[in-house]
C-alpha positions in Angstrom: -12.8 24.9 -10.3 -10.9 26.0 -7.4 -7.5 24.9 -6.2 -8.1 22.5 -3.2 -5.7 20.2 -1.3 -6.4 16.1 -2.6 -8.0 14.5 1.0 -4.7 12.1 0.8 -2.6 10.3 -1.8 -1.1 6.7 -1.9 1.0 5.7 0.8 0.0 8.7 3.1 -1.1 7.4 7.2 -4.0 7.4 7.4 -4.2 8.5 11.2 -2.4 8.7 14.0 -3.1 5.8 16.3 -1.3 2.9 17.0 0.9 1.4 13.4 4.0 -0.5 12.8 6.3 0.3 10.2 9.3 -1.7 9.2 12.0 -1.1 6.4 13.2 -3.1 3.9 15.2 -3.0 0.7 13.9 -2.2 -2.3 14.9 -5.4 -4.7 13.4 -2.2 -7.7 11.0 0.9 -8.3 8.3 0.8 -5.7 5.2 3.3 -6.0 3.8 4.7 -2.8 0.6 3.0 -2.1 1.5 -0.5 -2.7 1.4 -4.2 -1.4 4.9 -5.6 -1.3 7.0 -8.5 -0.6 9.8 -10.1 0.0 11.7 -11.8 -2.7 14.4 -14.8 -2.3 16.8 -12.7 -1.9 15.7 -10.4 1.1 14.7 -7.5 -1.1 11.1 -6.2 -1.4 9.2 -5.8 -4.9 5.7 -5.4 -5.6 3.3 -8.4 -4.8 3.3 -11.3 -2.8 7.1 -12.6 -3.4 8.1 -15.5 -1.3 6.6 -13.8 1.5 3.8 -10.6 2.7 5.7 -7.7 4.0 2.7 -4.8 4.3 2.2 -1.6 2.3 5.0 1.0 1.3 4.7 4.0 3.0 5.0 7.7 1.0 8.2 9.7 2.1 8.4 12.8 1.4 12.5 12.9 0.5 11.9 10.5 -2.9 10.1 11.6 -5.6 7.3 9.5 -7.2 8.4 6.3 -5.3 11.6 4.5 -4.3 14.4 3.4 -6.0 16.5 0.0 -5.9 18.6 -0.4 -3.0 16.3 2.5 -1.3 14.8 1.5 2.5 11.2 1.5 1.8 9.4 2.4 5.2 6.7 -0.5 5.2 3.1 -0.5 7.6 2.5 -3.9 9.0 -0.3 -2.8 11.0 -2.7 0.6 10.8 -4.4 2.7 8.5 -3.1 3.8 5.0 -3.9 4.8 1.8 -3.2 2.5 -1.0 -3.5 2.2 -4.8 -6.4 0.9 -6.4 -6.6 -1.6 -9.7 -7.1 -0.5 -12.8 -11.0 -0.6 -12.9 -11.1 -2.5 -9.5 -14.1 -2.0 -6.8 -13.6 -0.8 -3.1 -16.2 -2.1 -0.4 -15.9 -0.1 2.3 -15.8 -2.9 5.2 -14.8 -5.5 2.9 -11.6 -7.8 2.4 -8.5 -6.3 0.8 -7.1 -8.5 -2.5 -4.0 -7.8 -4.0 -2.5 -7.8 -8.0 0.8 -8.6 -8.9 1.3 -4.9 -9.0 0.5 -4.7 -5.7 -2.7 -2.7 -6.1 -5.7 -3.3 -4.0 -9.3 -4.1 -4.9 -12.3 -6.1 -3.8 -11.2 -8.7 -6.7 -7.7 -7.8 -7.1 -6.5 -11.4 -7.1 -4.9 -12.8 -3.4 -6.5 -11.9 -0.2 -4.4 -9.7 1.8 -4.5 -11.5 5.3 -6.4 -9.3 8.2 -6.9 -6.1 6.1 -10.0 -4.1 5.6 -11.2 -1.5 3.3 -11.8 1.6 5.8 -13.3 3.7 3.0 -14.6 3.9 -0.8 -12.4 4.2 -3.5 -11.4 8.2 -3.5 -9.8 10.0 -7.3 -7.0 12.3 -6.9 -6.7 14.9 -8.9 -4.0 13.1 -11.1 -6.6 10.3 -11.6 -4.9 7.9 -9.3 -7.4 6.2 -7.4 -7.1 5.4 -3.8 -8.5 3.7 -0.8 -7.7 3.8 2.8 -6.9 0.2 4.2 -6.1 -1.5 8.1 -3.9 -3.7 8.4 -5.2 -5.3 11.7 -2.1 -7.2 12.1 1.6 -7.4 11.4 3.1 -10.0 8.9 5.4 -12.6 9.6 8.8 -11.3 9.1 11.1 -14.3 10.2 
């Protein structure tokens, strides 16, 4: 096999269109491309927390993800690549659900409001499965 550049990676923005990105403090380790939520302490972690924050975007200055107290670039509106739940199915144009670990799929657990899959699942060279999702409206931050 000839080495090739991958189509995308978890947490990568999918286009240069209008989007909204906010910063939150990490409560602990957070992987790229995971749905994150704000906890009672105001910090974010994978999953829903007390309220949704958005999708943890990739950062070229971090190796493998964010660590506790890092500022997490969080997509609240726009297109990006999210990590898919193990053995999870993805339907292009379908509603997005997220699991407690922040991964997404057609039936991963909890509905992600105003989110739609905009691709089929893609398997990366390292075995990670990602899918493009669109967040159509920012989550409430108050």
